[in-house]
C-alpha positions in Angstrom: 110.2 99.1 89.8 111.7 98.0 86.5 108.9 96.9 84.3 108.5 96.3 80.5 105.1 96.5 79.0 104.4 94.6 75.8 101.4 95.0 73.4 100.0 92.0 71.6 98.3 92.9 68.4 95.3 90.8 67.2 94.7 89.2 70.6 91.6 89.7 72.7 91.7 89.9 76.4 88.3 88.3 76.3 89.5 85.0 74.8 88.4 81.8 76.5 90.5 79.6 78.7 91.7 77.3 75.9 92.7 80.3 73.7 94.6 81.8 76.5 96.4 78.6 77.4 97.2 78.1 73.7 98.6 81.6 73.6 100.9 81.0 76.6 102.1 77.8 75.1 103.3 79.7 72.0 105.1 82.5 73.8 108.8 82.4 73.2 110.8 82.7 75.4 108.6 81.2 78.0 107.5 83.6 80.8 108.9 83.1 84.3 105.7 84.5 85.9 102.1 85.0 84.8 99.9 87.6 86.4 96.2 86.9 85.8 94.2 90.0 86.6 90.9 90.0 84.7 87.8 87.9 85.1 85.5 86.3 87.7 87.5 85.4 90.8 87.0 81.6 90.6 87.9 81.6 86.9 91.0 83.7 87.4 92.1 81.4 90.2 91.4 78.3 88.1 93.3 79.7 85.1 96.2 80.7 87.2 96.4 77.2 88.8 96.1 75.5 85.4 98.8 77.7 83.8 101.1 77.1 86.7 100.7 73.3 86.5 100.9 73.1 82.7 103.8 75.5 82.1 105.7 75.1 85.4 105.7 78.9 86.0 104.8 81.0 89.0 101.3 82.5 88.6 99.6 85.3 90.6 96.0 86.1 90.5 95.6 89.4 92.5 92.2 90.8 92.9 93.2 94.3 91.8 89.7 95.8 91.7 89.1 94.8 95.4 92.4 96.4 96.3 91.5 99.6 94.6 88.1 99.7 96.2 89.6 99.1 99.7 91.6 102.3 99.4 94.8 100.2 100.1 98.0 101.4 98.5 99.2 97.8 98.1 97.7 94.3 98.0 98.6 91.6 100.5 101.2 90.1 98.1 103.0 93.4 97.7 102.9 94.1 101.4 104.9 90.9 102.2 107.6 91.9 99.7 107.9 95.6 100.4 108.4 95.3 104.2 112.2 94.8 104.1 112.5 97.9 101.9 110.4 100.0 104.3 112.7 98.9 107.1 115.8 99.8 105.2 114.4 103.2 104.3 114.0 104.0 108.0 111.4 105.8 110.0 108.5 107.4 108.3 107.6 104.9 105.6 103.9 104.2 105.6 101.4 102.3 103.5 97.9 100.9 103.6 97.2 97.2 102.9 94.1 95.2 102.4 95.1 92.7 105.1 98.0 91.6 107.2 98.7 88.1 106.1 100.7 85.5 108.0 103.6 86.0 105.6 103.6 89.7 106.4 103.4 89.2 110.1 106.3 86.8 109.9 108.3 89.3 107.9 107.6 92.0 110.4 108.7 89.7 113.2 112.0 88.7 111.4 112.8 92.3 110.4 112.3 93.5 114.0 114.4 90.7 115.4 117.2 90.6 112.9 117.4 94.3 111.7 116.3 96.0 114.9 113.7 98.0 113.0 110.2 98.7 114.4 106.8 98.8 112.8 103.5 100.2 113.8 100.5 98.2 112.7 97.0 99.7 113.0 93.9 97.9 111.7 90.6 99.6 110.9 87.5 98.2 109.2 88.8 98.7 105.6 92.6 98.5 105.7 95.7 98.0 107.7 98.2 100.8 108.1 101.8 99.7 108.4 104.5 102.2 109.2 108.1 102.2 110.2 108.8 103.9 113.6 
């Protein structure tokens, strides 16, 4: 993962919705994606939707705390995106996800059909184990 972390001086993560939207409006260059990861679930989702609509950018509102509590190694959004890389890495790749979404199931189906790779999917009460076999 190639990631750049920026610090913003004089800005509170506890700003209200209008302050956050105003902050995003002033960012230059405009972000291509906004990850909203702090706050009450309905407010996070509402802010992500508003920012996406106002600024025409992709927004993500993962519930990171729930992912951590579930003992999953990835959330459902990451699972969908990492499956092709697991297949390319070959047998022995393994991870735990919160849930197996329809997107992930479709990805597994396509990878198995088009790349000839196989996955093992085991569900328990807390997480789903996905492994290449």
